[in-house]
N, C-alpha and C positions, 0 to 999 in steps of 0.2 A: 562614433562612440570611442572614447579614450579607454584603452585597456590599462587597468590598474594592476600593480604587482600583488601577489597574494599577501594577505595579512596573516601574521603569526600570533597566536593567542596562547597565553600561559595563565595558570591559575586553577581554581577548583573546578572540576568537571561536573557539569549538571546535565540532566536529561530533561528537556522541555517539550511537553506535548504541544503539537501545532494543530493537529486535526484529529477528530474522531467522528466516524460515521457508522451507524448501525441501523439495520432495518431488514425488512423482507424484500426479496427481489420481486419486482412487479409483473414479470411475465407469467402468462397462464401455462406455458409449456415449461414446467419446473425442471425437467431433466436437461432440456436445451439451455435454459438460463444458467444452471449450475456450470455447465461446460463453457458457455460463452464468457462468463465472468472469469473463470480460470484462464482462458485464452487471452482475454483482455489484459489481465495482470501479467501473464508471461510475455506478451508482446511488449508491454511497457518495460518490464525488467530487462528484456533482451537489448533494448535501445540504450539502457543506462549502464549495463554491466559488461559490455564488451563481448568476449568470445561466446560462441554459440552455447545456449543452454543444452544440457544433455537430453537425449531422446526420452528419458523417463519423464522429464518435465512436460513435454508435448503430449505424452500419453496420460497426463494428469496423475502420475504416480509420485511417490516420495522421491526426493532427490537432494543432493548437495552440489553446489556450484561455488567453488572458492577460487577467486582470481584477484591477484594484486590488491589486497586491501578491501576487496568487495566480497561480501558473503551473501549467498542466496540459498535458502533452504526451504523445502516444503515437505510436509508430511500429510499423507492421505490415510484416513482410517475409515474402513467400511465394516459395519457389523449389524446384523439383524435389520436390514433395510435402512439404517442410518448411514450417512456419508458425510465426512468432514474433511476439508482440505485447508490446511493452515500453512501460511507462507510468511517468510521474513527475509528482507533484503537490507543490507547496509551499504551505503554509497557515500564515500568521502566527498565533501563539498569541493567543487572545482575551483573556487576562488578564495575560500577561507580555510587555511591550514588548521587542522585540529578540530574542525567541525565535521560531524558525520550525520547523515540523514538515514533514519531507519523507518522502513515501511513494513507494517504487519497487516495481513489480510487473512480473514477466516470466512469460508463459505461452508455452510452446513445444511444438510437436507434430512428431514425426518418424514417418514411416510405420512401422507394426507395433510401436509402443511407446505406452504410456500417456502422455498429455500431462504435461509438467513444469511445475511452479509454483514461483516464488520471490517473496518479498516482504521488503522492508526498511523499517523505520521508524527515522528518526533525527531528532534535534533539533539545530539550529544555535543556539548561544547563547553569551553571554559571562558567564553566571552562574558563580560560582566552584564552586557545588555545585548540580547539577540535582536538584530535589526534585519528583518526580512520583508519581502513583498508578499502579501497574501495571495495565494493561488490554490486552486483545486488540482490535485494530481491528475494527469491525463487519463489514467485508467478509470478513475472515479467518474470523470466527465463522460467517458465512453459508456460506462455502465448505466449512468443516469439516463443517457440518451438512447440506449438500446433496450436493456431489460427493465430499467427503472429501479429505484430504491424507494420503498414505502416506509416511512418512519413517522413518529409522533411530531416531527419537525419537518418543514419543507426541505427537500433536497434539490439544490440548484447546481448547475454546472459552472457557477462562478462563486468566488469566495465572498464571505461576509464575516464581520467581526462580532464576537460576543463580548460585552463589556463587563458582565458579572455573571454569577452562577444562576440567577433567576432568568 
């Protein structure tokens, strides 16, 4: 495979949503599913963001991890039996200068209901046309295959394209 030099992009910066997944976690052990999903996201983030995430991350607490153009932040809110963990990570593209990938994940638990899960992936770029290969992020594939995601739409561990809003 021929290695190409990075492309440099200039122009108006746009945020383009690539992927959105939302649904209930499918496991019957809701507490374990909540923690498993957080661990899956953190393992994925650790591989992409370099130096070790702080101990607070692995305890599923709020944290900030800022390293060389990469931002990784999580907030955990617990109140009256409800529990929410929200995560955001920015990762510069390794081949396209000026393109940044942002991943957002929220896991929420309300008493007597299955935990909720949502994830968004978007690219921030000034490219006039965003050319990418469709793929499902590794942590989402992992969650689909371990705890499962139940939604009004099928959740698969491989990508598929939507051609219109319907």
